[in-house]
VOGU-3710 file (C-alpha; in Angstrom, 3 decimals, decimal comma):
1> mtdkatnkdi> 114,015/83,951/118,720  111,342/83,919/121,433  109,371/87,025/122,259  110,471/88,141/125,754  107,370/90,279/126,629  107,815/90,334/130,433  109,163/93,540/131,953  112,389/93,176/134,087  112,074/95,558/137,046  115,287/97,109/138,303
11> kpknsiayyd> 115,127/98,285/141,927  115,771/102,071/142,073  118,541/103,727/143,947  118,009/107,219/142,356  114,370/106,858/141,405  112,959/108,401/138,193  109,496/107,116/138,873  108,030/110,487/137,714  108,249/109,347/134,149  105,722/106,732/134,890
21> dvnhnyedfw> 102,943/109,373/135,075  99,690/107,675/134,296  98,122/110,935/133,168  100,589/111,541/130,414  100,089/110,058/126,901  103,381/110,302/124,951  101,639/109,140/121,808  99,319/112,292/122,000  102,498/114,484/122,160  103,238/113,339/118,560
31> vgreyehrae> 99,906/114,293/117,126  100,583/117,223/114,836  104,382/116,496/114,803  104,606/114,310/111,708  107,324/116,439/110,416  109,610/116,210/113,470  108,994/112,373/113,705  109,750/111,698/110,028  112,796/114,123/110,157  114,245/111,892/112,993
41> lialdklleg> 113,583/108,752/110,932  115,455/110,298/108,019  118,378/111,057/110,272  118,369/107,528/111,754  118,320/106,099/108,251  121,287/108,221/107,178  123,324/107,272/110,251  122,531/103,678/110,125  122,889/103,255/106,286  125,067/100,261/105,412
51> rhyevamdyg> 125,317/99,054/109,070  123,984/95,997/110,809  124,070/94,860/114,451  123,490/91,849/116,477  122,189/93,484/119,709  120,701/96,956/119,782  119,100/99,008/122,533  116,492/101,752/122,251  117,275/103,572/125,473  114,389/105,805/126,810
61> ggygrissai> 112,410/104,449/123,658  108,944/105,024/125,216  106,300/103,214/123,221  108,703/102,259/120,471  108,201/105,151/118,140  111,638/104,796/116,403  112,151/100,997/117,292  111,190/99,672/113,867  113,898/102,024/112,115  116,458/100,501/114,628
71> lahadrlilv> 115,206/96,893/113,949  115,784/97,246/110,296  119,579/97,307/111,154  119,578/94,804/114,113  118,932/91,083/114,874  117,595/91,935/118,291  116,381/94,986/120,087  116,152/95,830/123,840  113,601/98,620/124,491  114,249/100,378/127,677
81> dpstkqldia> 112,032/102,858/129,365  111,123/103,948/132,954  107,354/104,059/132,234  105,317/100,774/132,594  102,556/102,379/130,726  104,764/103,157/127,669  106,233/99,717/127,612  102,696/98,199/127,618  101,849/100,404/124,719  105,073/99,335/123,026
91> kkflkdyhnv> 104,204/95,743/123,139  101,144/96,369/121,149  102,847/98,936/118,783  105,645/96,465/118,008  103,404/93,358/118,157  104,698/92,067/114,798  108,242/91,891/116,045  109,297/88,951/117,973  112,885/89,905/118,622  112,211/92,667/121,082
101> eyirvdekdr> 112,955/92,536/124,890  111,249/95,049/127,200  112,989/96,336/130,248  111,708/98,967/132,687  114,349/100,881/134,446  113,709/103,120/137,460  117,193/104,484/138,289  118,864/107,476/136,599  122,185/107,155/134,845  121,722/103,415/134,567
111> ipaeadsldl> 122,014/101,454/131,291  120,493/98,015/132,026  123,255/95,966/130,254  126,448/94,163/131,040  129,715/95,886/130,193  130,807/95,459/126,586  127,627/93,770/125,599  125,737/96,075/123,184  126,556/96,533/119,485  124,390/99,646/119,123
121> lvmvrvshhl> 122,736/101,937/121,546  120,341/104,679/120,344  119,156/107,552/122,667  116,781/109,956/121,124  114,615/112,559/122,944  116,203/111,659/126,245  118,967/114,410/126,665  116,082/116,778/127,491  115,868/114,944/130,842  119,455/114,880/131,612
131> pdpgptiaei> 120,702/118,009/133,682  123,978/116,154/134,284  124,527/113,967/131,008  128,113/112,916/131,956  127,145/109,742/133,921  124,764/108,536/131,378  127,336/109,057/128,558  129,878/107,202/130,731  127,299/104,326/131,073  126,730/104,242/127,299
141> hrslkpggna> 130,562/103,729/126,810  130,688/101,021/129,529  127,768/99,085/127,950  129,000/99,194/124,316  131,135/96,442/122,878  134,567/97,510/121,600  133,900/98,946/118,094  130,227/99,339/118,970  128,221/102,428/118,038  125,884/104,856/119,654
151> iieianeahf> 123,444/107,259/118,260  122,756/110,059/120,582  120,298/112,996/120,093  120,912/116,208/121,876  118,382/118,979/122,478  120,299/121,858/121,188  120,225/125,191/123,087  122,514/126,726/120,394  120,103/126,284/117,423  119,869/129,157/115,008
161> vnrmrylrhl> 116,846/130,869/116,516  118,167/130,785/120,071  121,505/132,150/118,931  119,839/135,126/117,485  118,129/135,719/120,703  121,261/135,519/122,642  122,910/137,835/120,064  120,161/140,491/120,672  121,126/140,544/124,282  124,798/140,481/123,610
171> qavpkqpvpi> 125,081/137,094/125,406  126,937/133,885/124,551  125,085/130,611/124,560  125,509/129,075/128,011  127,996/126,102/128,240  125,953/124,493/131,034  122,530/122,917/130,449  119,528/125,421/130,402  116,277/124,628/132,018  113,354/125,109/129,714
181> gknangitdn> 110,419/124,639/132,208  109,207/121,931/134,638  105,816/121,368/132,889  107,176/120,655/129,345  105,128/118,045/127,438  102,543/117,775/130,141  104,456/115,537/132,409  104,634/115,935/136,148  106,417/119,034/137,317  109,063/116,881/138,964
191> tpfvnhnpkt> 110,421/115,910/135,489  113,671/117,752/134,443  113,744/119,471/131,143  116,950/121,064/129,622  118,580/122,017/126,503  122,311/121,539/125,955  125,223/123,244/124,241  126,561/120,797/121,582  130,224/121,958/122,197  129,853/121,033/125,888
201> ierlfsqygl> 128,382/117,661/124,875  131,197/116,937/122,346  133,721/117,511/125,066  131,899/114,986/127,212  131,997/112,548/124,465  135,648/112,804/124,248  136,110/112,717/128,056  134,110/109,443/128,245  135,488/107,680/125,351  133,027/108,131/122,489
211> kpisklsvsn> 134,320/109,236/119,120  132,126/111,189/116,677  131,727/109,570/113,324  128,838/111,530/111,797  126,761/114,438/112,853  123,285/115,714/111,549  121,239/118,797/112,292  117,614/117,653/112,590  114,090/119,358/112,569  115,687/122,367/110,919
221> lrhpyikehl> 112,327/123,727/109,798  110,550/123,378/113,145  109,004/126,753/113,256  105,176/127,604/113,416  105,404/129,950/110,372  107,216/127,426/108,105  104,977/124,694/109,186  101,888/126,793/108,383  103,177/127,689/104,902  104,840/124,450/103,597
231> svsrmlaiek> 103,504/121,000/103,204  105,025/118,071/105,333  106,353/116,644/102,155  108,186/119,813/100,952  109,647/120,235/104,477  110,945/116,697/104,601  112,510/117,008/101,189  114,312/120,152/102,261  115,171/118,590/105,632  116,746/115,490/103,963
241> ffqgklsvfd> 118,996/117,647/101,804  120,180/119,881/104,481  120,733/117,703/107,584  124,367/117,113/106,923  125,156/120,514/105,563  123,557/122,412/108,497  125,227/120,263/111,225  128,470/122,298/110,605  126,510/125,158/112,205  124,557/123,307/114,913
251> fgpsifyllg> 121,582/124,891/113,092  118,559/122,843/114,164  116,857/122,140/117,543  118,083/118,533/117,534  121,642/117,339/116,804  122,116/113,597/116,066  125,509/112,000/116,505  126,834/108,661/115,372  129,673/107,706/117,837  132,105/104,907/118,127
261> kad> 133,521/103,360/121,314  137,034/104,525/121,482  139,939/102,390/122,707
//
């Protein structure tokens, strides 16, 4: 397999060029977040265990932070991101892999793949940027082969700490996406940031033909007090044990779904 290291530019209709902020370093965002990073790798390993795919896509994969975990279960990977800067970093970060294709996309709600062409699509840390996730979920269904799988991570507005806050104010968790600040993560203030209600997302999965197979609650111990008093190794041991058990309660700030393309 040859190394396809040249970006393919897709002409924008609904531009998302604000993700190509040259002043933002996504690698720096992960400094001090070893627990969150490794908790997500644990979730991916659990959901992909015993599975192997011919063609996988890391959609919104940035500099390839989780790409190697996907490549352990795929013959070929397509890494997609709207940032030229992140893709250039990814080519160095994944330099030992020669079965990766890099595609820059500058159009929202667009999966750069033919219909029924992907065996697996992974979308992690992207739902934060989708105030209207329906069109993207529809695109994921369109691009998957019959019998294909998707792993979709949802930024969870209904996590335990938030639920307690809503309860104190005698409020229900909103069904619609909740904005969490325009300047989150240090990116340009044009960048949308929202959290989602998992129940609403699950209805969208059903509406657009994606059937849940497994569900995990991830980064369950992501709290400053816990991180100050427990080692990363101890936190990860607890995390690994509880991801499946706590998913029933939508406990953590991230919910990972393994989905199949429904007939």
